[in-house]
mmCIF file of the N, C-alpha and C atoms, coordinates in Angstrom:
data_MODEL
# 
_entry.id   MODEL 
# 
loop_
_atom_site.group_PDB 
_atom_site.id 
_atom_site.type_symbol 
_atom_site.label_atom_id 
_atom_site.label_alt_id 
_atom_site.label_comp_id 
_atom_site.label_asym_id 
_atom_site.label_entity_id 
_atom_site.label_seq_id 
_atom_site.pdbx_PDB_ins_code 
_atom_site.Cartn_x 
_atom_site.Cartn_y 
_atom_site.Cartn_z 
_atom_site.occupancy 
_atom_site.B_iso_or_equiv 
_atom_site.pdbx_formal_charge 
_atom_site.auth_seq_id 
_atom_site.auth_comp_id 
_atom_site.auth_asym_id 
_atom_site.auth_atom_id 
_atom_site.pdbx_PDB_model_num 
ATOM 1   N N  . MET A 1 1  ? -17.205 -4.501 27.723  1.00 0.00 ? 1  MET A N  1 
ATOM 2   C CA . MET A 1 1  ? -18.148 -4.025 26.551  1.00 0.00 ? 1  MET A CA 1 
ATOM 3   C C  . MET A 1 1  ? -18.760 -5.352 26.010  1.00 0.00 ? 1  MET A C  1 
ATOM 4   N N  . ARG A 1 2  ? -20.002 -5.001 25.597  1.00 0.00 ? 2  ARG A N  1 
ATOM 5   C CA . ARG A 1 2  ? -20.710 -5.848 24.895  1.00 0.00 ? 2  ARG A CA 1 
ATOM 6   C C  . ARG A 1 2  ? -20.712 -5.865 23.411  1.00 0.00 ? 2  ARG A C  1 
ATOM 7   N N  . SER A 1 3  ? -20.976 -6.859 22.613  1.00 0.00 ? 3  SER A N  1 
ATOM 8   C CA . SER A 1 3  ? -20.613 -6.590 21.211  1.00 0.00 ? 3  SER A CA 1 
ATOM 9   C C  . SER A 1 3  ? -21.497 -5.899 20.305  1.00 0.00 ? 3  SER A C  1 
ATOM 10  N N  . GLY A 1 4  ? -22.674 -5.560 21.095  1.00 0.00 ? 4  GLY A N  1 
ATOM 11  C CA . GLY A 1 4  ? -23.760 -4.744 20.273  1.00 0.00 ? 4  GLY A CA 1 
ATOM 12  C C  . GLY A 1 4  ? -23.551 -3.179 20.451  1.00 0.00 ? 4  GLY A C  1 
ATOM 13  N N  . GLN A 1 5  ? -22.277 -2.742 21.308  1.00 0.00 ? 5  GLN A N  1 
ATOM 14  C CA . GLN A 1 5  ? -22.094 -1.423 21.203  1.00 0.00 ? 5  GLN A CA 1 
ATOM 15  C C  . GLN A 1 5  ? -21.221 -0.907 20.178  1.00 0.00 ? 5  GLN A C  1 
ATOM 16  N N  . PRO A 1 6  ? -21.464 0.321  19.584  1.00 0.00 ? 6  PRO A N  1 
ATOM 17  C CA . PRO A 1 6  ? -20.777 0.775  18.422  1.00 0.00 ? 6  PRO A CA 1 
ATOM 18  C C  . PRO A 1 6  ? -19.289 0.741  18.627  1.00 0.00 ? 6  PRO A C  1 
ATOM 19  N N  . GLU A 1 7  ? -18.606 1.415  19.721  1.00 0.00 ? 7  GLU A N  1 
ATOM 20  C CA . GLU A 1 7  ? -17.256 1.436  19.859  1.00 0.00 ? 7  GLU A CA 1 
ATOM 21  C C  . GLU A 1 7  ? -16.639 0.011  19.577  1.00 0.00 ? 7  GLU A C  1 
ATOM 22  N N  . TYR A 1 8  ? -17.213 -1.120 20.068  1.00 0.00 ? 8  TYR A N  1 
ATOM 23  C CA . TYR A 1 8  ? -16.775 -2.460 19.949  1.00 0.00 ? 8  TYR A CA 1 
ATOM 24  C C  . TYR A 1 8  ? -17.051 -2.768 18.466  1.00 0.00 ? 8  TYR A C  1 
ATOM 25  N N  . ASP A 1 9  ? -18.107 -2.534 18.051  1.00 0.00 ? 9  ASP A N  1 
ATOM 26  C CA . ASP A 1 9  ? -18.300 -2.985 16.542  1.00 0.00 ? 9  ASP A CA 1 
ATOM 27  C C  . ASP A 1 9  ? -17.196 -2.453 15.605  1.00 0.00 ? 9  ASP A C  1 
ATOM 28  N N  . GLN A 1 10 ? -16.809 -0.940 15.854  1.00 0.00 ? 10 GLN A N  1 
ATOM 29  C CA . GLN A 1 10 ? -15.887 -0.349 14.843  1.00 0.00 ? 10 GLN A CA 1 
ATOM 30  C C  . GLN A 1 10 ? -14.385 -0.986 15.242  1.00 0.00 ? 10 GLN A C  1 
ATOM 31  N N  . PHE A 1 11 ? -14.273 -1.306 16.439  1.00 0.00 ? 11 PHE A N  1 
ATOM 32  C CA . PHE A 1 11 ? -12.805 -1.953 16.751  1.00 0.00 ? 11 PHE A CA 1 
ATOM 33  C C  . PHE A 1 11 ? -12.806 -3.302 16.082  1.00 0.00 ? 11 PHE A C  1 
ATOM 34  N N  . ALA A 1 12 ? -13.903 -4.024 15.995  1.00 0.00 ? 12 ALA A N  1 
ATOM 35  C CA . ALA A 1 12 ? -13.890 -5.218 15.338  1.00 0.00 ? 12 ALA A CA 1 
ATOM 36  C C  . ALA A 1 12 ? -13.740 -5.332 14.055  1.00 0.00 ? 12 ALA A C  1 
ATOM 37  N N  . ILE A 1 13 ? -14.191 -4.288 13.270  1.00 0.00 ? 13 ILE A N  1 
ATOM 38  C CA . ILE A 1 13 ? -14.180 -4.140 11.935  1.00 0.00 ? 13 ILE A CA 1 
ATOM 39  C C  . ILE A 1 13 ? -12.716 -3.790 11.499  1.00 0.00 ? 13 ILE A C  1 
ATOM 40  N N  . PHE A 1 14 ? -12.030 -2.787 12.428  1.00 0.00 ? 14 PHE A N  1 
ATOM 41  C CA . PHE A 1 14 ? -10.745 -2.634 12.231  1.00 0.00 ? 14 PHE A CA 1 
ATOM 42  C C  . PHE A 1 14 ? -9.747  -3.932 12.097  1.00 0.00 ? 14 PHE A C  1 
ATOM 43  N N  . LEU A 1 15 ? -10.131 -4.695 13.345  1.00 0.00 ? 15 LEU A N  1 
ATOM 44  C CA . LEU A 1 15 ? -9.214  -5.796 13.489  1.00 0.00 ? 15 LEU A CA 1 
ATOM 45  C C  . LEU A 1 15 ? -9.572  -6.879 12.213  1.00 0.00 ? 15 LEU A C  1 
ATOM 46  N N  . ARG A 1 16 ? -10.660 -6.937 11.570  1.00 0.00 ? 16 ARG A N  1 
ATOM 47  C CA . ARG A 1 16 ? -10.831 -7.764 10.360  1.00 0.00 ? 16 ARG A CA 1 
ATOM 48  C C  . ARG A 1 16 ? -10.172 -7.135 9.208   1.00 0.00 ? 16 ARG A C  1 
ATOM 49  N N  . MET A 1 17 ? -9.980  -5.951 8.986   1.00 0.00 ? 17 MET A N  1 
ATOM 50  C CA . MET A 1 17 ? -9.673  -5.348 8.088   1.00 0.00 ? 17 MET A CA 1 
ATOM 51  C C  . MET A 1 17 ? -8.170  -5.798 7.415   1.00 0.00 ? 17 MET A C  1 
ATOM 52  N N  . GLU A 1 18 ? -8.232  -5.906 6.174   1.00 0.00 ? 18 GLU A N  1 
ATOM 53  C CA . GLU A 1 18 ? -7.056  -6.299 5.645   1.00 0.00 ? 18 GLU A CA 1 
ATOM 54  C C  . GLU A 1 18 ? -6.002  -5.251 5.254   1.00 0.00 ? 18 GLU A C  1 
ATOM 55  N N  . LEU A 1 19 ? -4.960  -5.180 5.999   1.00 0.00 ? 19 LEU A N  1 
ATOM 56  C CA . LEU A 1 19 ? -3.908  -4.036 5.975   1.00 0.00 ? 19 LEU A CA 1 
ATOM 57  C C  . LEU A 1 19 ? -3.011  -4.092 4.779   1.00 0.00 ? 19 LEU A C  1 
ATOM 58  N N  . THR A 1 20 ? -2.809  -5.364 4.184   1.00 0.00 ? 20 THR A N  1 
ATOM 59  C CA . THR A 1 20 ? -1.876  -5.477 3.017   1.00 0.00 ? 20 THR A CA 1 
ATOM 60  C C  . THR A 1 20 ? -2.734  -5.466 1.818   1.00 0.00 ? 20 THR A C  1 
ATOM 61  N N  . ILE A 1 21 ? -2.370  -4.538 0.886   1.00 0.00 ? 21 ILE A N  1 
ATOM 62  C CA . ILE A 1 21 ? -3.087  -4.463 -0.364  1.00 0.00 ? 21 ILE A CA 1 
ATOM 63  C C  . ILE A 1 21 ? -2.126  -4.582 -1.323  1.00 0.00 ? 21 ILE A C  1 
ATOM 64  N N  . GLU A 1 22 ? -2.713  -5.247 -2.450  1.00 0.00 ? 22 GLU A N  1 
ATOM 65  C CA . GLU A 1 22 ? -1.867  -5.412 -3.836  1.00 0.00 ? 22 GLU A CA 1 
ATOM 66  C C  . GLU A 1 22 ? -2.255  -4.054 -4.646  1.00 0.00 ? 22 GLU A C  1 
ATOM 67  N N  . THR A 1 23 ? -1.164  -3.624 -5.457  1.00 0.00 ? 23 THR A N  1 
ATOM 68  C CA . THR A 1 23 ? -1.431  -2.533 -6.327  1.00 0.00 ? 23 THR A CA 1 
ATOM 69  C C  . THR A 1 23 ? -0.585  -2.779 -7.416  1.00 0.00 ? 23 THR A C  1 
ATOM 70  N N  . GLU A 1 24 ? -0.769  -2.110 -8.565  1.00 0.00 ? 24 GLU A N  1 
ATOM 71  C CA . GLU A 1 24 ? 0.140   -2.361 -9.675  1.00 0.00 ? 24 GLU A CA 1 
ATOM 72  C C  . GLU A 1 24 ? 1.219   -1.012 -9.788  1.00 0.00 ? 24 GLU A C  1 
ATOM 73  N N  . ILE A 1 25 ? 2.457   -1.207 -9.896  1.00 0.00 ? 25 ILE A N  1 
ATOM 74  C CA . ILE A 1 25 ? 3.346   -0.269 -10.153 1.00 0.00 ? 25 ILE A CA 1 
ATOM 75  C C  . ILE A 1 25 ? 3.708   -0.176 -11.358 1.00 0.00 ? 25 ILE A C  1 
ATOM 76  N N  . VAL A 1 26 ? 3.893   1.087  -12.035 1.00 0.00 ? 26 VAL A N  1 
ATOM 77  C CA . VAL A 1 26 ? 4.394   1.134  -13.334 1.00 0.00 ? 26 VAL A CA 1 
ATOM 78  C C  . VAL A 1 26 ? 5.761   1.652  -13.386 1.00 0.00 ? 26 VAL A C  1 
ATOM 79  N N  . CYS A 1 27 ? 6.711   1.010  -13.956 1.00 0.00 ? 27 CYS A N  1 
ATOM 80  C CA . CYS A 1 27 ? 8.079   1.414  -13.997 1.00 0.00 ? 27 CYS A CA 1 
ATOM 81  C C  . CYS A 1 27 ? 8.344   2.615  -14.690 1.00 0.00 ? 27 CYS A C  1 
ATOM 82  N N  . PRO A 1 28 ? 9.070   3.504  -14.080 1.00 0.00 ? 28 PRO A N  1 
ATOM 83  C CA . PRO A 1 28 ? 9.274   4.828  -15.068 1.00 0.00 ? 28 PRO A CA 1 
ATOM 84  C C  . PRO A 1 28 ? 10.478  4.788  -16.042 1.00 0.00 ? 28 PRO A C  1 
ATOM 85  N N  . HIS A 1 29 ? 11.167  3.429  -15.883 1.00 0.00 ? 29 HIS A N  1 
ATOM 86  C CA . HIS A 1 29 ? 12.341  3.215  -16.691 1.00 0.00 ? 29 HIS A CA 1 
ATOM 87  C C  . HIS A 1 29 ? 11.762  2.395  -17.957 1.00 0.00 ? 29 HIS A C  1 
ATOM 88  N N  . CYS A 1 30 ? 11.034  1.330  -17.751 1.00 0.00 ? 30 CYS A N  1 
ATOM 89  C CA . CYS A 1 30 ? 10.650  0.586  -18.875 1.00 0.00 ? 30 CYS A CA 1 
ATOM 90  C C  . CYS A 1 30 ? 9.338   0.807  -19.255 1.00 0.00 ? 30 CYS A C  1 
ATOM 91  N N  . GLY A 1 31 ? 8.469   1.184  -18.394 1.00 0.00 ? 31 GLY A N  1 
ATOM 92  C CA . GLY A 1 31 ? 6.983   1.405  -18.638 1.00 0.00 ? 31 GLY A CA 1 
ATOM 93  C C  . GLY A 1 31 ? 6.206   0.040  -18.378 1.00 0.00 ? 31 GLY A C  1 
ATOM 94  N N  . GLU A 1 32 ? 6.676   -0.960 -17.960 1.00 0.00 ? 32 GLU A N  1 
ATOM 95  C CA . GLU A 1 32 ? 5.967   -2.205 -17.714 1.00 0.00 ? 32 GLU A CA 1 
ATOM 96  C C  . GLU A 1 32 ? 5.496   -2.012 -16.145 1.00 0.00 ? 32 GLU A C  1 
ATOM 97  N N  . SER A 1 33 ? 4.231   -2.745 -15.872 1.00 0.00 ? 33 SER A N  1 
ATOM 98  C CA . SER A 1 33 ? 3.845   -2.891 -14.642 1.00 0.00 ? 33 SER A CA 1 
ATOM 99  C C  . SER A 1 33 ? 3.813   -4.080 -13.991 1.00 0.00 ? 33 SER A C  1 
ATOM 100 N N  . PHE A 1 34 ? 3.726   -4.070 -12.586 1.00 0.00 ? 34 PHE A N  1 
ATOM 101 C CA . PHE A 1 34 ? 4.072   -5.315 -11.962 1.00 0.00 ? 34 PHE A CA 1 
ATOM 102 C C  . PHE A 1 34 ? 3.331   -5.107 -10.544 1.00 0.00 ? 34 PHE A C  1 
ATOM 103 N N  . PRO A 1 35 ? 2.786   -6.269 -10.078 1.00 0.00 ? 35 PRO A N  1 
ATOM 104 C CA . PRO A 1 35 ? 2.098   -6.139 -8.628  1.00 0.00 ? 35 PRO A CA 1 
ATOM 105 C C  . PRO A 1 35 ? 3.084   -5.962 -7.581  1.00 0.00 ? 35 PRO A C  1 
ATOM 106 N N  . LEU A 1 36 ? 2.621   -5.105 -6.481  1.00 0.00 ? 36 LEU A N  1 
ATOM 107 C CA . LEU A 1 36 ? 3.361   -4.871 -5.334  1.00 0.00 ? 36 LEU A CA 1 
ATOM 108 C C  . LEU A 1 36 ? 2.583   -4.980 -4.083  1.00 0.00 ? 36 LEU A C  1 
ATOM 109 N N  . GLN A 1 37 ? 2.874   -5.777 -3.078  1.00 0.00 ? 37 GLN A N  1 
ATOM 110 C CA . GLN A 1 37 ? 2.062   -5.627 -1.778  1.00 0.00 ? 37 GLN A CA 1 
ATOM 111 C C  . GLN A 1 37 ? 2.468   -4.309 -1.024  1.00 0.00 ? 37 GLN A C  1 
ATOM 112 N N  . ILE A 1 38 ? 1.450   -3.778 -0.550  1.00 0.00 ? 38 ILE A N  1 
ATOM 113 C CA . ILE A 1 38 ? 1.645   -2.548 0.353   1.00 0.00 ? 38 ILE A CA 1 
ATOM 114 C C  . ILE A 1 38 ? 1.094   -2.615 1.724   1.00 0.00 ? 38 ILE A C  1 
ATOM 115 N N  . ASP A 1 39 ? 1.822   -2.362 2.680   1.00 0.00 ? 39 ASP A N  1 
ATOM 116 C CA . ASP A 1 39 ? 1.195   -2.369 4.089   1.00 0.00 ? 39 ASP A CA 1 
ATOM 117 C C  . ASP A 1 39 ? 0.514   -1.001 4.309   1.00 0.00 ? 39 ASP A C  1 
ATOM 118 N N  . THR A 1 40 ? -0.616  -0.981 4.409   1.00 0.00 ? 40 THR A N  1 
ATOM 119 C CA . THR A 1 40 ? -1.420  0.158  4.666   1.00 0.00 ? 40 THR A CA 1 
ATOM 120 C C  . THR A 1 40 ? -1.528  0.732  6.025   1.00 0.00 ? 40 THR A C  1 
ATOM 121 N N  . SER A 1 41 ? -0.889  -0.009 7.001   1.00 0.00 ? 41 SER A N  1 
ATOM 122 C CA . SER A 1 41 ? -0.907  0.398  8.393   1.00 0.00 ? 41 SER A CA 1 
ATOM 123 C C  . SER A 1 41 ? -0.196  1.634  8.619   1.00 0.00 ? 41 SER A C  1 
ATOM 124 N N  . GLN A 1 42 ? 0.698   2.123  7.640   1.00 0.00 ? 42 GLN A N  1 
ATOM 125 C CA . GLN A 1 42 ? 1.608   3.125  7.853   1.00 0.00 ? 42 GLN A CA 1 
ATOM 126 C C  . GLN A 1 42 ? 1.147   4.484  6.902   1.00 0.00 ? 42 GLN A C  1 
ATOM 127 N N  . ARG A 1 43 ? 0.753   5.506  7.391   1.00 0.00 ? 43 ARG A N  1 
ATOM 128 C CA . ARG A 1 43 ? 0.129   6.494  6.651   1.00 0.00 ? 43 ARG A CA 1 
ATOM 129 C C  . ARG A 1 43 ? 1.042   6.915  5.490   1.00 0.00 ? 43 ARG A C  1 
ATOM 130 N N  . GLU A 1 44 ? 2.214   7.100  5.523   1.00 0.00 ? 44 GLU A N  1 
ATOM 131 C CA . GLU A 1 44 ? 2.963   7.386  4.463   1.00 0.00 ? 44 GLU A CA 1 
ATOM 132 C C  . GLU A 1 44 ? 4.335   6.800  4.508   1.00 0.00 ? 44 GLU A C  1 
ATOM 133 N N  . GLN A 1 45 ? 4.716   6.264  3.360   1.00 0.00 ? 45 GLN A N  1 
ATOM 134 C CA . GLN A 1 45 ? 5.917   5.411  3.134   1.00 0.00 ? 45 GLN A CA 1 
ATOM 135 C C  . GLN A 1 45 ? 6.941   5.876  1.963   1.00 0.00 ? 45 GLN A C  1 
ATOM 136 N N  . SER A 1 46 ? 8.247   5.780  2.069   1.00 0.00 ? 46 SER A N  1 
ATOM 137 C CA . SER A 1 46 ? 8.928   6.028  1.041   1.00 0.00 ? 46 SER A CA 1 
ATOM 138 C C  . SER A 1 46 ? 9.857   4.932  0.973   1.00 0.00 ? 46 SER A C  1 
ATOM 139 N N  . LEU A 1 47 ? 10.057  4.167  -0.148  1.00 0.00 ? 47 LEU A N  1 
ATOM 140 C CA . LEU A 1 47 ? 10.819  3.157  -0.391  1.00 0.00 ? 47 LEU A CA 1 
ATOM 141 C C  . LEU A 1 47 ? 11.342  2.948  -1.791  1.00 0.00 ? 47 LEU A C  1 
ATOM 142 N N  . ILE A 1 48 ? 12.374  2.048  -1.942  1.00 0.00 ? 48 ILE A N  1 
ATOM 143 C CA . ILE A 1 48 ? 12.899  1.818  -3.184  1.00 0.00 ? 48 ILE A CA 1 
ATOM 144 C C  . ILE A 1 48 ? 12.692  0.345  -3.543  1.00 0.00 ? 48 ILE A C  1 
ATOM 145 N N  . GLU A 1 49 ? 12.091  -0.015 -4.531  1.00 0.00 ? 49 GLU A N  1 
ATOM 146 C CA . GLU A 1 49 ? 11.790  -1.265 -5.139  1.00 0.00 ? 49 GLU A CA 1 
ATOM 147 C C  . GLU A 1 49 ? 12.294  -1.440 -6.422  1.00 0.00 ? 49 GLU A C  1 
ATOM 148 N N  . ASP A 1 50 ? 13.011  -2.709 -6.751  1.00 0.00 ? 50 ASP A N  1 
ATOM 149 C CA . ASP A 1 50 ? 13.311  -2.881 -8.071  1.00 0.00 ? 50 ASP A CA 1 
ATOM 150 C C  . ASP A 1 50 ? 12.392  -3.278 -9.020  1.00 0.00 ? 50 ASP A C  1 
ATOM 151 N N  . CYS A 1 51 ? 12.226  -2.961 -10.235 1.00 0.00 ? 51 CYS A N  1 
ATOM 152 C CA . CYS A 1 51 ? 11.472  -3.246 -11.218 1.00 0.00 ? 51 CYS A CA 1 
ATOM 153 C C  . CYS A 1 51 ? 11.540  -4.823 -11.324 1.00 0.00 ? 51 CYS A C  1 
ATOM 154 N N  . THR A 1 52 ? 10.563  -5.519 -11.528 1.00 0.00 ? 52 THR A N  1 
ATOM 155 C CA . THR A 1 52 ? 10.480  -7.068 -11.811 1.00 0.00 ? 52 THR A CA 1 
ATOM 156 C C  . THR A 1 52 ? 10.897  -7.389 -13.061 1.00 0.00 ? 52 THR A C  1 
ATOM 157 N N  . VAL A 1 53 ? 10.979  -6.393 -14.081 1.00 0.00 ? 53 VAL A N  1 
ATOM 158 C CA . VAL A 1 53 ? 11.097  -6.571 -15.424 1.00 0.00 ? 53 VAL A CA 1 
ATOM 159 C C  . VAL A 1 53 ? 12.508  -6.171 -15.810 1.00 0.00 ? 53 VAL A C  1 
ATOM 160 N N  . CYS A 1 54 ? 12.758  -4.784 -15.746 1.00 0.00 ? 54 CYS A N  1 
ATOM 161 C CA . CYS A 1 54 ? 14.197  -4.335 -16.113 1.00 0.00 ? 54 CYS A CA 1 
ATOM 162 C C  . CYS A 1 54 ? 15.228  -4.333 -14.819 1.00 0.00 ? 54 CYS A C  1 
ATOM 163 N N  . CYS A 1 55 ? 14.606  -4.671 -13.656 1.00 0.00 ? 55 CYS A N  1 
ATOM 164 C CA . CYS A 1 55 ? 15.619  -4.605 -12.469 1.00 0.00 ? 55 CYS A CA 1 
ATOM 165 C C  . CYS A 1 55 ? 16.169  -3.237 -11.937 1.00 0.00 ? 55 CYS A C  1 
ATOM 166 N N  . ARG A 1 56 ? 15.875  -2.161 -12.479 1.00 0.00 ? 56 ARG A N  1 
ATOM 167 C CA . ARG A 1 56 ? 16.217  -0.880 -12.209 1.00 0.00 ? 56 ARG A CA 1 
ATOM 168 C C  . ARG A 1 56 ? 15.466  -0.351 -11.118 1.00 0.00 ? 56 ARG A C  1 
ATOM 169 N N  . PRO A 1 57 ? 15.995  0.460  -10.109 1.00 0.00 ? 57 PRO A N  1 
ATOM 170 C CA . PRO A 1 57 ? 15.460  0.840  -8.904  1.00 0.00 ? 57 PRO A CA 1 
ATOM 171 C C  . PRO A 1 57 ? 14.299  1.954  -9.188  1.00 0.00 ? 57 PRO A C  1 
ATOM 172 N N  . ILE A 1 58 ? 13.377  1.818  -8.394  1.00 0.00 ? 58 ILE A N  1 
ATOM 173 C CA . ILE A 1 58 ? 12.092  2.761  -8.638  1.00 0.00 ? 58 ILE A CA 1 
ATOM 174 C C  . ILE A 1 58 ? 11.797  3.365  -6.899  1.00 0.00 ? 58 ILE A C  1 
ATOM 175 N N  . ALA A 1 59 ? 11.879  4.691  -6.936  1.00 0.00 ? 59 ALA A N  1 
ATOM 176 C CA . ALA A 1 59 ? 11.701  5.320  -5.696  1.00 0.00 ? 59 ALA A CA 1 
ATOM 177 C C  . ALA A 1 59 ? 10.202  5.600  -5.721  1.00 0.00 ? 59 ALA A C  1 
ATOM 178 N N  . LEU A 1 60 ? 9.568   4.907  -4.581  1.00 0.00 ? 60 LEU A N  1 
ATOM 179 C CA . LEU A 1 60 ? 8.043   5.125  -4.330  1.00 0.00 ? 60 LEU A CA 1 
ATOM 180 C C  . LEU A 1 60 ? 7.897   5.857  -3.184  1.00 0.00 ? 60 LEU A C  1 
ATOM 181 N N  . THR A 1 61 ? 6.783   6.624  -3.410  1.00 0.00 ? 61 THR A N  1 
ATOM 182 C CA . THR A 1 61 ? 6.114   7.667  -2.154  1.00 0.00 ? 61 THR A CA 1 
ATOM 183 C C  . THR A 1 61 ? 4.723   6.969  -1.993  1.00 0.00 ? 61 THR A C  1 
ATOM 184 N N  . ILE A 1 62 ? 4.384   6.516  -1.098  1.00 0.00 ? 62 ILE A N  1 
ATOM 185 C CA . ILE A 1 62 ? 2.913   5.828  -0.951  1.00 0.00 ? 62 ILE A CA 1 
ATOM 186 C C  . ILE A 1 62 ? 2.279   6.444  0.303   1.00 0.00 ? 62 ILE A C  1 
ATOM 187 N N  . ARG A 1 63 ? 1.059   6.867  0.105   1.00 0.00 ? 63 ARG A N  1 
ATOM 188 C CA . ARG A 1 63 ? 0.338   7.401  1.115   1.00 0.00 ? 63 ARG A CA 1 
ATOM 189 C C  . ARG A 1 63 ? -1.061  6.707  1.259   1.00 0.00 ? 63 ARG A C  1 
ATOM 190 N N  . CYS A 1 64 ? -1.428  6.109  2.604   1.00 0.00 ? 64 CYS A N  1 
ATOM 191 C CA . CYS A 1 64 ? -2.392  5.182  2.801   1.00 0.00 ? 64 CYS A CA 1 
ATOM 192 C C  . CYS A 1 64 ? -3.082  5.692  3.996   1.00 0.00 ? 64 CYS A C  1 
ATOM 193 N N  . ARG A 1 65 ? -4.386  4.992  4.044   1.00 0.00 ? 65 ARG A N  1 
ATOM 194 C CA . ARG A 1 65 ? -5.333  4.881  5.211   1.00 0.00 ? 65 ARG A CA 1 
ATOM 195 C C  . ARG A 1 65 ? -5.192  3.460  5.570   1.00 0.00 ? 65 ARG A C  1 
ATOM 196 N N  . PRO A 1 66 ? -5.623  2.967  6.673   1.00 0.00 ? 66 PRO A N  1 
ATOM 197 C CA . PRO A 1 66 ? -5.705  1.580  7.007   1.00 0.00 ? 66 PRO A CA 1 
ATOM 198 C C  . PRO A 1 66 ? -6.660  0.887  5.930   1.00 0.00 ? 66 PRO A C  1 
ATOM 199 N N  . GLY A 1 67 ? -6.164  -0.133 5.232   1.00 0.00 ? 67 GLY A N  1 
ATOM 200 C CA . GLY A 1 67 ? -6.935  -0.809 4.330   1.00 0.00 ? 67 GLY A CA 1 
ATOM 201 C C  . GLY A 1 67 ? -7.167  -0.158 2.854   1.00 0.00 ? 67 GLY A C  1 
ATOM 202 N N  . GLU A 1 68 ? -6.459  1.054  2.536   1.00 0.00 ? 68 GLU A N  1 
ATOM 203 C CA . GLU A 1 68 ? -6.854  1.726  1.465   1.00 0.00 ? 68 GLU A CA 1 
ATOM 204 C C  . GLU A 1 68 ? -5.568  2.416  0.994   1.00 0.00 ? 68 GLU A C  1 
ATOM 205 N N  . ILE A 1 69 ? -5.261  2.259  -0.168  1.00 0.00 ? 69 ILE A N  1 
ATOM 206 C CA . ILE A 1 69 ? -4.127  3.064  -0.614  1.00 0.00 ? 69 ILE A CA 1 
ATOM 207 C C  . ILE A 1 69 ? -4.570  4.404  -1.306  1.00 0.00 ? 69 ILE A C  1 
ATOM 208 N N  . GLU A 1 70 ? -4.108  5.537  -0.848  1.00 0.00 ? 70 GLU A N  1 
ATOM 209 C CA . GLU A 1 70 ? -4.582  6.854  -1.351  1.00 0.00 ? 70 GLU A CA 1 
ATOM 210 C C  . GLU A 1 70 ? -3.866  7.281  -2.752  1.00 0.00 ? 70 GLU A C  1 
ATOM 211 N N  . SER A 1 71 ? -2.473  7.036  -2.535  1.00 0.00 ? 71 SER A N  1 
ATOM 212 C CA . SER A 1 71 ? -1.838  7.490  -3.847  1.00 0.00 ? 71 SER A CA 1 
ATOM 213 C C  . SER A 1 71 ? -0.408  6.697  -3.848  1.00 0.00 ? 71 SER A C  1 
ATOM 214 N N  . VAL A 1 72 ? 0.194   6.624  -5.201  1.00 0.00 ? 72 VAL A N  1 
ATOM 215 C CA . VAL A 1 72 ? 1.508   6.063  -5.304  1.00 0.00 ? 72 VAL A CA 1 
ATOM 216 C C  . VAL A 1 72 ? 2.180   6.951  -6.171  1.00 0.00 ? 72 VAL A C  1 
ATOM 217 N N  . LEU A 1 73 ? 3.411   7.360  -6.100  1.00 0.00 ? 73 LEU A N  1 
ATOM 218 C CA . LEU A 1 73 ? 4.137   8.183  -6.851  1.00 0.00 ? 73 LEU A CA 1 
ATOM 219 C C  . LEU A 1 73 ? 5.348   7.336  -7.249  1.00 0.00 ? 73 LEU A C  1 
ATOM 220 N N  . GLU A 1 74 ? 5.326   7.127  -8.458  1.00 0.00 ? 74 GLU A N  1 
ATOM 221 C CA . GLU A 1 74 ? 6.821   6.514  -8.794  1.00 0.00 ? 74 GLU A CA 1 
ATOM 222 C C  . GLU A 1 74 ? 7.768   7.288  -9.462  1.00 0.00 ? 74 GLU A C  1 
ATOM 223 N N  . GLU A 1 75 ? 9.090   7.461  -9.315  1.00 0.00 ? 75 GLU A N  1 
ATOM 224 C CA . GLU A 1 75 ? 10.010  8.057  -9.667  1.00 0.00 ? 75 GLU A CA 1 
ATOM 225 C C  . GLU A 1 75 ? 11.251  7.281  -9.936  1.00 0.00 ? 75 GLU A C  1 
ATOM 226 N N  . GLU A 1 76 ? 12.295  7.504  -10.887 1.00 0.00 ? 76 GLU A N  1 
ATOM 227 C CA . GLU A 1 76 ? 13.305  6.829  -11.076 1.00 0.00 ? 76 GLU A CA 1 
ATOM 228 C C  . GLU A 1 76 ? 14.342  6.744  -9.760  1.00 0.00 ? 76 GLU A C  1 
ATOM 229 N N  . GLY A 1 77 ? 14.630  5.772  -9.372  1.00 0.00 ? 77 GLY A N  1 
ATOM 230 C CA . GLY A 1 77 ? 15.638  5.617  -7.925  1.00 0.00 ? 77 GLY A CA 1 
ATOM 231 C C  . GLY A 1 77 ? 16.934  5.757  -8.139  1.00 0.00 ? 77 GLY A C  1 
# 
């Protein structure tokens, strides 16, 4: 394929896309926010992350598209 073809151009954009995005998480325990790096290559993720302020666990449900965070749900873990 040559570089001027649309399929190649879309693939090249995808390869250059930043898949790790930083977002702010709000702790449901203490109310403080802190930054968290999210890998957006996975469509839906569930994980437990400790609050960087109060150290209590936070259950996160994250929905993404490559390069974009669609939603983050924070609950007590």
